[in-house]
N, C-alpha and C positions, 0 to 999 in steps of 0.2 A: 572606085572610091575616089572621092575628091574632097579636099579641105577648103576649096574655094567657096567664097560666098556666092549664093545664088542671087540673081536680081530680085529686088524687093517684091516685085509683083508676083513672083513664083515661089516666094519663100514664106511658107506658113509659120515657120519658127519666128521670123522677124515680124510678120504682120499679125499673127494671132497669139503665139505663145508669150512673147515679151510684154505685150500690153495686158495679159491675162491676170486675173486675181491670183491664180496659182503661182505665177512668177513673182508678182509683187509680194506675196506672203513669204515665199522662199528667200527672196532678196532681203527682206526685213529680218528674217530669222538668221541669215548668215551674219549680218552685222550685229545682231543681239548676241550671238554666240561668240563673236570676236570680243565684244565688250565684256561678256561674262568670263571669258578666259584671260582677260587683262591684256590682250594683244593690242598694241597701238596700231592705228590704221595708217598704212603706207601703200603707195603704189608699188606693185611688184616689178614694174618696168624701170622707173626712174628713181625709186626708193625714197621719194619725198613724202613727208607726212601729209595726210589728207583727212577730210571729213567724209562721212557717209555720202553726203550730197555731191561731193567732188569725184566720187569713184563709181565706176561701172564694174560689173562682174563678168569676167571672161569664162566661158564654159570650156574646160579642158576636154571634156567628153560630153556627148549628148545622151548617154545611156540612161540618165535619170529623167529625161524629158519624154513624157508619154502623152499620147492622145487616146483616151479610152472612154467609151460610153458617152461620147459627145462633148467631153471637156478635157482640158489640159491638166496634167499632173506634173508636179515638180519634185522629184525624188533624188535630186543630185546629192552626192556626198559632199560634206563641207570642203574637203580638199579638192574637189572637182571644180571649184569656183575660185578664180584668182582676181583680186582687186587691181584695177588699173584706172589711171586718169583716162578720159575719153581720147585724148591725143595719143597716149601710149597704147591704148586698146586698138585704135585705128592703125598705128604703126605695126603692131604685132600682126594684125591681119594682112597688112601689105607685105610684110616679110614672108608670111606663109604663102600668100597668093602669087607672089612674084618669083618664088623658088620652085622650080619644077618638081624637085624631089619632095619638098615639104608639102606641096599642093596635091601631089598625086601618088606618092610612093611611101608615105609614112602614115601611121595611124594618127588620129587627131591628138591624142595625148602626147605622143612623141614629137609631132610637128609643133605643138604648142610649147613644149619644154625647150626644144631647140631654138625656136623663134624667140622665146623669152630670154634665153641666154644671149642671143645675138643682140637683142634690144638692150639688155643690161650692159653689154660690152660697149655698145655705141654711146650710151649715156655716161658710163664711167670714163670713156675717152674724152667726151665733151667736158666733163667736170675737171679732168686732169689738165686740159689745155686752157681752162678758164682762169 
């Protein structure tokens, strides 16, 4: 098991699923649900307010991502997607990929939660010193 990102050329999740109609529809549904629940949009990493177009969704687990009968399906639970600014999203992945324990010895859900807490601490420290 590895939580490291595969190179783009060998990663069907990044090259096929993310541009798929299934993911675009699931992505839009996540934001509609947030709006319907009255939840303000904020980056889970830096906690700054944002718009739908300023945020990406991080998959806490890929269990809802399926390829069946020649097409992609997006059955992620709402809580399995975390909104992040692109910079924060990249930082989250860097934290996971550069930590041997998170990259190889934790499940994706646990690795994401730990990395997100590290990222939040980093941003809170920056805000305290500013």
